[in-house]
C-alpha positions as CSV (number, residue, x, y, z in Angstrom):
1,M,10.3,-23.0,-12.7
2,L,8.3,-20.0,-11.6
3,T,9.9,-17.7,-9.0
4,F,9.0,-14.3,-7.5
5,A,11.3,-11.4,-7.8
6,W,9.8,-9.6,-4.7
7,P,8.4,-12.4,-2.5
8,W,8.2,-10.0,0.5
9,M,5.1,-8.5,-1.2
10,F,3.1,-11.5,0.2
11,L,3.4,-9.9,3.6
12,L,0.6,-7.6,2.4
13,L,-1.9,-10.4,2.2
14,P,-3.5,-9.9,5.7
15,L,-3.7,-6.1,5.1
16,P,-7.5,-6.0,4.4
17,W,-8.2,-8.2,7.4
18,L,-6.1,-6.0,9.6
19,V,-7.9,-2.9,8.3
20,W,-11.3,-4.5,9.0
21,K,-10.2,-5.4,12.5
22,L,-8.7,-2.1,13.4
23,L,-11.4,0.1,12.0
24,P,-14.2,1.0,14.5
25,P,-17.5,-0.9,13.9
26,A,-20.4,0.8,12.2
27,A,-23.1,2.3,14.5
28,P,-26.0,-0.1,15.1
29,G,-29.2,0.8,13.4
30,A,-32.7,0.6,14.5
31,A,-34.4,-2.9,14.5
32,L,-36.5,-3.6,11.5
33,R,-39.5,-5.9,11.9
34,L,-40.4,-7.8,8.8
35,P,-43.8,-9.6,9.1
36,Q,-43.6,-11.1,5.7
37,R,-41.6,-14.4,5.2
38,I,-40.7,-13.3,1.6
39,E,-38.9,-10.3,3.0
40,L,-36.8,-12.7,5.2
41,A,-35.9,-14.7,2.2
42,R,-34.7,-11.6,0.4
43,V,-32.5,-10.7,3.4
44,S,-31.0,-14.2,3.4
45,S,-30.3,-14.0,-0.3
46,R,-28.6,-10.7,0.2
47,I,-26.4,-12.2,2.9
48,A,-25.4,-15.0,0.5
49,T,-24.6,-12.5,-2.2
50,S,-22.5,-10.4,0.3
51,R,-20.5,-13.5,1.2
52,A,-19.9,-14.2,-2.5
53,R,-18.7,-10.6,-3.1
54,V,-16.3,-11.0,-0.1
55,A,-14.9,-14.2,-1.6
56,V,-14.4,-12.5,-5.0
57,A,-12.8,-9.5,-3.4
58,A,-10.4,-11.8,-1.4
59,L,-9.4,-13.6,-4.6
60,A,-8.9,-10.3,-6.4
61,W,-6.6,-9.1,-3.6
62,L,-4.6,-12.4,-3.7
63,L,-4.1,-12.0,-7.4
64,L,-3.1,-8.4,-7.0
65,V,-0.4,-9.3,-4.4
66,C,0.8,-12.1,-6.7
67,A,1.3,-9.6,-9.5
68,A,3.1,-7.2,-7.1
69,A,5.5,-10.0,-6.2
70,R,6.5,-10.2,-9.9
71,P,6.3,-13.9,-10.9
72,Q,9.1,-14.7,-13.3
73,Q,10.3,-17.7,-15.3
74,P,13.8,-17.9,-16.8
75,A,13.7,-17.6,-20.6
76,P,16.1,-19.5,-22.9
77,P,19.6,-18.1,-22.9
78,Q,20.5,-15.6,-25.7
79,A,24.0,-15.0,-27.1
80,L,25.1,-11.3,-26.8
81,A,27.9,-10.4,-29.3
82,H,30.4,-7.8,-28.1
83,T,33.9,-6.6,-29.0
84,G,35.4,-7.1,-25.6
85,R,36.3,-3.4,-25.3
86,A,35.4,-1.0,-22.6
87,L,35.7,2.6,-23.7
88,M,35.1,5.7,-21.6
89,L,34.8,9.2,-23.0
90,A,35.9,12.2,-20.9
91,V,34.9,15.5,-22.4
92,D,36.0,18.9,-21.2
93,T,33.1,21.3,-20.5
94,S,35.1,24.2,-19.2
95,G,34.4,27.8,-20.2
96,S,37.2,27.9,-22.8
97,M,35.3,25.3,-24.9
98,A,33.0,28.1,-26.0
99,I,35.7,29.7,-28.1
100,E,34.7,29.6,-31.8
101,D,37.8,28.5,-33.6
102,M,36.9,25.2,-35.1
103,R,35.9,25.0,-38.8
104,Y,33.0,22.7,-39.7
105,G,32.7,22.9,-43.4
106,D,32.3,26.6,-44.3
107,Q,31.2,27.6,-40.8
108,V,33.2,28.4,-37.7
109,V,31.8,26.7,-34.6
110,S,32.8,26.5,-31.0
111,R,35.1,23.8,-29.8
112,F,32.4,22.1,-27.8
113,A,30.0,22.0,-30.7
114,A,32.6,20.3,-32.8
115,V,33.4,17.8,-30.1
116,K,29.7,17.0,-29.6
117,A,29.2,16.5,-33.3
118,I,32.2,14.2,-33.8
119,A,31.7,12.4,-30.5
120,Q,28.1,11.5,-31.2
121,R,29.2,10.0,-34.5
122,F,32.0,8.1,-32.8
123,I,29.6,6.7,-30.2
124,A,27.1,5.6,-32.8
125,Q,29.8,3.3,-34.3
126,R,30.5,1.6,-31.0
127,A,27.9,-1.2,-31.3
128,G,29.0,-4.0,-29.1
129,D,31.3,-1.9,-27.0
130,D,30.8,-1.0,-23.3
131,V,30.7,2.8,-23.4
132,G,30.6,5.4,-20.7
133,L,30.7,9.2,-20.6
134,I,32.4,11.6,-18.1
135,L,32.0,15.4,-18.2
136,F,34.7,17.4,-16.4
137,G,35.3,21.0,-15.6
138,T,36.0,22.2,-12.0
139,H,34.8,18.8,-11.0
140,A,34.5,15.5,-12.8
141,Y,31.1,13.8,-13.0
142,L,30.0,10.4,-14.4
143,L,27.2,11.3,-16.7
144,T,26.6,7.8,-18.1
145,P,28.0,4.6,-16.5
146,M,29.5,1.8,-18.6
147,T,26.7,0.4,-20.8
148,F,26.0,-1.4,-24.1
149,D,23.2,1.1,-24.8
150,I,25.1,3.4,-27.1
151,D,21.9,5.3,-27.9
152,A,21.6,6.4,-24.3
153,V,25.2,7.6,-24.2
154,A,24.7,9.5,-27.5
155,K,21.6,11.2,-26.0
156,Q,23.4,12.2,-22.9
157,M,26.3,13.6,-25.0
158,S,23.7,15.6,-27.0
159,G,22.3,17.2,-23.9
160,A,25.7,18.2,-22.4
161,A,26.5,21.9,-22.1
162,I,29.4,24.1,-21.4
163,G,29.9,24.9,-17.7
164,L,27.8,22.0,-16.6
165,A,30.7,20.7,-14.5
166,G,32.3,24.1,-13.7
167,R,34.4,26.6,-15.6
168,E,37.9,25.3,-14.8
169,T,39.6,22.1,-15.9
170,A,40.3,19.1,-13.6
171,I,42.0,16.6,-15.9
172,G,43.5,14.5,-13.1
173,D,40.2,14.0,-11.4
174,A,38.6,13.0,-14.7
175,I,41.2,10.3,-15.3
176,V,40.9,8.9,-11.7
177,L,37.1,8.7,-12.1
178,A,37.4,6.9,-15.4
179,V,39.9,4.4,-14.0
180,K,37.6,3.7,-11.1
181,H,34.8,2.6,-13.4
182,L,37.0,0.9,-16.1
183,A,39.2,-1.1,-13.7
184,A,36.2,-3.0,-12.3
185,L,35.4,-4.5,-15.7
186,P,36.8,-7.8,-17.0
187,A,37.2,-6.5,-20.5
188,R,40.3,-7.2,-22.5
189,A,40.9,-3.6,-23.5
190,R,40.1,-0.7,-21.2
191,V,40.3,2.6,-23.1
192,L,39.9,6.3,-22.0
193,V,39.5,9.0,-24.7
194,L,40.1,12.3,-23.0
195,L,39.3,15.6,-24.9
196,T,40.4,18.9,-23.5
197,D,41.5,22.3,-24.7
198,G,43.5,23.6,-21.7
199,V,45.7,22.8,-18.8
200,N,44.9,21.2,-15.4
201,T,43.7,24.1,-13.2
202,A,41.5,22.4,-10.7
203,G,41.0,19.1,-8.9
204,N,42.7,17.1,-6.2
205,V,45.0,14.8,-8.3
206,A,47.8,15.9,-10.6
207,P,47.4,14.5,-14.2
208,Q,50.8,12.7,-14.0
209,D,49.8,10.9,-10.8
210,A,46.5,10.0,-12.4
211,A,48.3,8.6,-15.4
212,K,50.4,6.3,-13.1
213,L,47.1,5.0,-11.5
214,A,45.7,4.3,-15.0
215,K,48.8,2.4,-16.1
216,A,48.6,0.2,-13.0
217,A,45.0,-0.5,-13.7
218,G,45.7,-1.4,-17.3
219,V,43.8,1.6,-18.7
220,R,45.1,3.0,-22.0
221,I,44.6,6.8,-22.4
222,Y,44.2,8.6,-25.7
223,T,44.4,12.3,-25.3
224,I,43.0,14.8,-27.8
225,G,44.0,18.5,-27.6
226,V,41.1,20.5,-29.1
227,G,41.5,24.1,-30.4
228,S,43.1,26.1,-33.1
229,A,46.9,26.2,-33.6
230,G,47.5,29.9,-34.0
231,Q,44.5,30.4,-36.3
232,S,42.1,33.3,-36.3
233,I,39.1,33.1,-34.0
234,S,35.9,35.1,-33.7
235,V,35.5,37.1,-30.5
236,F,32.4,39.4,-30.3
237,G,32.4,39.5,-34.1
238,M,36.1,40.4,-34.3
239,Q,38.8,38.2,-35.9
240,M,41.8,37.6,-33.6
241,Q,44.7,35.3,-33.4
242,A,44.0,32.3,-31.2
243,P,46.8,31.5,-28.8
244,D,47.9,27.9,-28.5
245,N,49.8,28.2,-25.3
246,D,46.6,27.4,-23.3
247,L,46.9,23.8,-24.3
248,D,49.4,21.7,-22.3
249,V,50.6,19.6,-25.2
250,Q,53.6,18.2,-23.1
251,A,51.4,17.0,-20.3
252,L,48.8,15.4,-22.6
253,T,51.6,13.7,-24.5
254,Q,53.1,12.3,-21.3
255,I,49.8,11.0,-20.1
256,A,49.2,9.2,-23.3
257,D,52.8,7.8,-23.6
258,A,52.8,6.6,-19.9
259,T,49.7,4.5,-20.5
260,G,50.5,3.1,-23.9
261,G,48.2,5.5,-25.7
262,R,48.7,8.4,-28.1
263,F,48.3,12.2,-28.2
264,F,46.3,13.8,-31.1
265,R,46.2,17.5,-32.0
266,A,42.8,18.5,-33.3
267,A,43.0,22.1,-34.6
268,D,39.9,21.6,-36.7
269,V,36.9,19.3,-37.2
270,D,38.7,17.2,-39.8
271,Q,41.7,16.5,-37.5
272,L,39.3,15.7,-34.7
273,A,37.5,13.1,-36.9
274,D,40.8,11.7,-38.0
275,A,41.8,11.3,-34.4
276,Y,38.7,9.2,-33.7
277,R,39.2,7.1,-36.8
278,T,42.8,6.4,-35.7
279,I,41.8,5.4,-32.2
280,D,39.1,3.1,-33.7
281,A,41.8,1.4,-35.9
282,L,44.4,1.1,-33.2
283,E,42.1,-0.6,-30.6
284,P,41.7,-4.3,-31.0
285,L,38.3,-5.8,-31.8
286,A,38.4,-8.8,-29.6
287,R,35.0,-10.1,-30.7
288,G,33.2,-12.7,-28.5
289,E,29.9,-13.7,-27.1
290,S,28.4,-13.7,-23.6
291,M,25.2,-15.5,-22.6
292,L,22.3,-13.4,-21.5
293,R,19.5,-15.2,-19.6
294,P,16.5,-12.9,-19.4
295,N,13.5,-13.5,-17.2
296,R,10.0,-13.7,-18.6
297,E,7.6,-11.6,-16.6
298,W,4.2,-13.2,-15.8
299,Y,2.7,-10.4,-13.6
300,P,0.4,-9.1,-16.3
301,W,-1.8,-12.2,-16.1
302,P,-2.7,-12.1,-12.4
303,L,-3.0,-8.3,-12.6
304,A,-5.5,-8.5,-15.5
305,L,-7.5,-11.1,-13.7
306,A,-7.6,-9.1,-10.5
307,L,-8.8,-6.0,-12.5
308,L,-11.6,-8.1,-14.1
309,L,-12.7,-9.4,-10.7
310,G,-12.6,-5.9,-9.3
311,C,-14.8,-4.7,-12.1
312,S,-17.4,-7.4,-11.3
313,L,-17.7,-6.0,-7.8
314,L,-18.8,-2.6,-9.1
315,P,-22.5,-1.6,-8.5
316,W,-23.5,-2.0,-12.1
317,R,-27.3,-2.1,-11.2
318,G,-27.0,1.4,-9.7
319,L,-25.9,2.7,-13.1
320,R,-29.1,1.7,-14.8
321,P,-31.7,4.5,-15.2
322,R,-34.6,4.1,-12.9
323,R,-38.1,3.7,-14.3
324,T,-40.7,6.2,-13.2
325,V,-44.1,4.8,-12.4
326,R,-46.9,6.9,-13.8
327,A,-50.0,7.3,-11.6
């Protein structure tokens, strides 16, 4: 059965007639006397041609409006496999994430660079999961809503930058924002993976209160503390001992335990990757299928026919080069 996605577009059908009625009429020209009957025959033929052009133009406009209304036809249903898991990533983008104390092979990189590299790899393995992305600093922002398009989430993660959400850390606000979007989903497992390297220094909600809200909504939180554990870091080219007291291990552990999750300490890239692998192994893979019924779009056909009719109305004879008569 053919339906129209935007049927209100048919209200535009009388638009050319209204324009013709509302525009002022053309100024009358001088009378032209034609003594020859053959000239009258030419005029009558031109009137008939003009009426035919009006009919073609009206048909082209009708087809154009039909295309704008988006005619659709339901396609056969398709099975969409998924794991039944909704997973939200909340990544800290505060200023301290720029500290270079994470080893990536033989190089020392910033905490945020390490998180981006491992997180993108983790997202790429989430085929079938409903994945979202939150960036938080002074404020928490939903960068990517829950979606099965993991490539889009990975691209958004690739484009994230330090300080994008502010220089401070609002852990509680990030949890509340994640719970808001996870609780509305009927998925069997709702998971939040929260990565931070500091303590809660901003926001309107305390992390412990946010954890209680997550527990009530059935959201399991895995917290990952990023940063060196008393290792040397590079600051303006000088090697210094990295303090570990900036990371609130106790609060992150309490958040994870209260919601049935787990706290991970990631002092280097290998430990960060191990944390992601452990989370992937702990979370259930409740595989299933949902039926997707896409719509088949038919608007290209009336649109193409309208363009062809419009091309037939062009003054093609005027484009021909005129012949000059030699005396």
